N, C-alpha and C positions, 0 to 999 in steps of 0.2 A: 048502538054503536055505529060511525056513520062511516063508513070504508071511503078511500078517493076511488076516483073512477082511474083506471089504468089508462096510463099514455104513456109513449116512448120520452124517455128523461132526454133526449136530443131534441127530436122534431115537433114532439106534442101529440101526434099522433095516436088514435086510439085503435083499441084491435076489432073496431068495424070499419078502421080502414088498411092497417097490416095486420100481420100476426107479431104477436107480444111476446118475448122471454122474460122472465120473471127471475129479479137479482134479488138476493136474500144477501143482507151485509149488515153486520152488526145489530141484529134485530130490528132491521128495517126493511122493507120492501119497495124496490121501485122496478121500473121495466124499461126494456128497450128493444127495440123493432131490430130485425136482422140486417138492414142496410147501414145501422150505425153501432154494430155488435164490434168493429175494427175500431172505432173508437175509443171503447171501454178497453180493450186490450192495449193499443198502440198508443194513445192517447187521453188516457185518463184526466188528466189536465183540464179536460177541455167539457168535463161533466161536474165541475166545482160547482157546487152548489143547486146541483140537480139531482144527485145521488147522495145522500148521505153518508160522510166518510170518505167518499171516494179520493179526496185530497193526502190521505195516508198510504193511496196505492201508487205505484212506481211502474213504468212501463220499463225502464232502466233494468228492473230484476228479470225482464224476458230478457230469454236467451232463445238464438234460432239454434 
């Protein structure tokens, strides 16, 4: 079984360059670096096509 090399879904940097956080969503795995975690939280639409199923997330559901 061939696994993809972990890279940030937004910037493409690998774990050799930055720490990566693992995302598990809809039985899919993706990674994001801490610098781009706010994008996942506040602007998930910017990750469409990069993180499977993210188009179903809504930043509007997030309240302060």
